[in-house]
N, C-alpha and C positions, 0 to 999 in steps of 0.2 A: 936492461930487461924491460919487456913490455908488460905492464902490470895493470889489472883492472881492480878498482876499489869499489866494492858495494857498501852502501851506507856512508858514502864519501862526504855527505853534507852534515853529518853528526859531529859532535865535539871531538871524538877520537878520529873520525874519518878525515876531517880537515887537517888535523895534525899529521896523520899518516900520509895524506896526499902531499903536503908540503915537504915532509921528510923524504919521501920517495923522489920528488923532483930535485931536492937538494943533493940527493945521492946520485943523480944522473939518469934516473929511469924515465922511460916513456910511460905516462900514466893516463889511464882512462878513468875518470871519476863518474860514477853512476849515481844519479839522484833523480827524484821525482820532480824537483824544482830547480832546474839548472840556472834560472835567472837569479836565484838567491845565493848561488855558489860564489864565494868571495875570491877565489884564487884564479890567477891568470898566468899562463906560461906558454912558451912555444912548444914545449914537450907535453902539454896537458890538453886532453880532449875531454870535454864535459858533455855527457849525453843524458838525455831524458829516458829513464827506464824505470819500470816497477818490477821489483824482484819477484812479484807474484804473477807476472806476465812472461811466460816462457819465450815468446817471440822477441821481446826487447832484451831479455837476458841473453838469448842466443847471440844477438848482435854485439852485445858488450863483451862477450867471451871470445868470439872468433879471432884467430890470429894473435892470441896473447900467450905469454910465457908463464904467467902465474896469476892467480886470483886471490885477493884478500877481502875478507868480509868483516866489517864492523857494524853489521846490522844491529839496530836497537829499537825497541818499542817500550813504552812505559808500562808498568804493571797495572793490571786491572783484574776484576773478578771474572769477567767473561773469558771464554776460551781464547787462547792465542795460538796462531799457526804460522806467523810470519817467519820465524826461525826455521822451522822444519819444512814448510812448503817452499819458502824462498830458496833455502839451501838445496832442496831437491831439484829445483829448476836450474840452479847454478851447476850442480853436479852433472845433471843430464846434458847441459850445454858443453861442459868441459869434456865429457866422454865423447860427445859427437865430434868435437873439434880437436880431440887428442891433446888437450891441455892438462898437464898432470899435477902441477904444484898448487896446493890449496892451503891457506891458513885462515882460520876463522876465530872470532872472538866469542867465547862462551862466558861462563862465570863460575866463581868458586861456590856460589849458591846452589849449583847443580848437585854438589856433593859436600854439604856443609860439615865442618869439624869445629870443635871448640878451639879457641886460641889461648896459648899460654899467658898472653898479656891481656886477654879480653876481660877478665873479671866476671863476677857472677851476673851482673846486670846485662852485659853484652852476650855472654855465652848462653845464659838460661832464659833471657827475656827477649832481647832485641834480635839475636840471630834466629831463634825459632819463629818469631813473629814475621820477620822479613821473608824467610825461606818457605814457611809452611802456610802463611796467611796472606800477607801483602803480595808476595811474588809467586804464589803457588802455581798459577796457570802459566806464568812466564817461564819459571824454571822447569816446569813439566815439558813445555815446548822445546826448551834448550836441550833437555835430555833426549827428546825425539831427534833433534838435529844431530847431536853427537852420535847417537846410535846409527843414524843414516850414514854419516860420514865414515864411521869405522867399518861399515859393511862394504865400502867401495874399494876399488883397487888403485885409487889415486894416491899421490904422495902428499898426504895431509898432515897438518898439525893443528890441534885444538889448543887455543890459548885461553886460560882462565885467569882473569884479573880478580882482585878483591875489591874493596870499596874504592870507587874511582874518585879522583879529585884533581885539581889543576895545579900544575907547576909550570913555570915558564920555559924550562929547559929539561933535557934528558939527564937523568942521574945515573949513578952506578947501580942500576937495578939488579935484582937477583932473579934467576930463572931456575925453577925446580921441577923435576918430573913429578906429576901427581900433585898432591896437596902441599902448599907452602904455608908455614906458620907465620903469617903476617897479614894484618887486616886491611892494608891500603895499597893501591896502585895508582901512580900518577898517569894521567892519560898520555903524556908525552913518552913515558917509559913503555906503556902498552903499545903505542904506535911503533916505537923503535924496535921492540921485540918482534913484532910482526914482520918488519923488514928484515931483521937479523936472521930469522929462521929460514928465509929463502935461500941463504947461502950456508946453512948449517945442517948437514946430513944427520947429525946426532938426534934431531928432533923429528925425523920422518916417522909418520904413523905413530905419533906420540901425543899425549896430553900433558901440557906444561902449565905451571902457575908462574905468574909474574908479580913480584912484590917490590915496593919502594920502601926503603928504610930511612931516607933523608927527608927532613922537613914534613913529616907526617902531621896531619891535623889531629887535634884532640877529637874524641867522639862527639862532643857537643858541637865543635866547629864543623865537623863533617856532616852531621845531621842538619845543621842550619844552612850550610852552603850547598850541599849536594842532595841529601835525601829529601829535603823539603822544597828544593828548587824545581822549577818547571823544566821538563825535558823536551 
C-alpha cells in the first residue's frame, strides 16, 4: 500500500513510518525538516511540506492509497488551528485525487471522562486542568478537526489515545469504540493501531480509543517523563 504520513517527524510519526516500512508499505513521510528525519529505506520518500500549505499537501497526497496523520503541536494559550486547517488541506487534496482512506490521531481530551482507576486527584484536579486550561485551545481545535472529518464522505477513522508514553515494542493493546477506561497509550501501540485500521473495515467512519495496559507508568512518572518534557 502507498501511504502518506503527515507529522512523520514527531515521536509517534517516526514509529509509524518505521512500522509501515517493516510491514512492506511504500511510505511518503511528510515533514517541514526533512534533513532531520532519521529513517532511510528504499521504499521511503521523505518530502518537505507544510500541512498549512495546500500546494505541498496536494503533492504529498497524489497517487496514494491511504493517508495517516500524527500531527501534533504543543498546548498554548493562543488559538491553535494546525489540526483543523491542516486536516482541511489534507481532506481537500484527498478528494481531488480520489484517495479515500484516512486515519488521524486526535485525543481522549476532546471528550474527557473520569477514569475508574484515576482517583480524586487525577479525575477532579489534573484532568480538568489539562483539558479545560492547559490544553483548552488545543482540544478545541481537535474538536473542529473531528467535526470536519465526520462531515466528509471519506473512509475515515479517528484514533484517540490517552496519555502518551514510550515503550520499545508494540504490546497487546486494546481498541474500543468511543471512550476507553484507561489512562495511558504507548506511542508504539498508537502507531500500530493506525496501521491496523487500514485493513479493518470495522472501524470505517468510526472514532476509536487505543489503550495500553502493560507497563504503564505511575502518574508521577508520566508527568515527569512526558507532561513536563519538551515536545
